[in-house]
Phi, psi and omega in degrees: 000131181284169179289326172299321178291319181293322177293317182295326181289318181299313174312307184297312179295324179294319177293319173300316177296320181292324175290321178303312180297318180299310179296324177298319181293314177301316183297319177298324180288322175299317180295321174296317181292322181286327173297319176296321179297313178307305176304322177297319177297317175304318181293322172299314180301316176299315178298316174303315177304313182297314184293320177298324179292324179288320182294327180288324173298313179300319178298311176303320180290323178290326176297318176297315182296318180294321175297321178294316184294321180294321177298318177294319173303314176299321178292318177307309186293329176292316176299320178299310181302316178300314180294328173293313175304313178298317177305315183291320183291320183293323176298315178293333191248008181303335182255007174238088185305329186286313174297327177293321176295318181297318178295317177302316183287327172297317179293321175297322180293320178290324178296318179298311180304315183290322174299313177302316178293324181295313182295319186293334182252013177256126181299153182295334183282000182080359174296145178283168175277234182259018181287194182294330181266359180276189182295000000 
């Protein structure tokens, strides 16, 4: 083998080794990059799971709030109907003091029953029940 052939063979081996080392280096870099990408995805998945949990809680709280608002609206509408009915009865009875007194007595009796029910259902510590200002 001539010197030129030996030189050509050495260059070929060097290039081959260099390419092999280069590909190995690129492969290692890809593995490191892929691992970083995988870690990033795991972090995002954890954050997404946390957000989903918070959204679920918020949805349940919104459902409860919607129910509470509807209950309050129903109570308010009932109170309006009651007051309109009382106004109408008073107008009808304004010229009959005995019937007007009977209506007043009936209202006082109902008010006393309502007050007793409120006291009976209010905790001794003054904390509200499950109403708007309660837990």
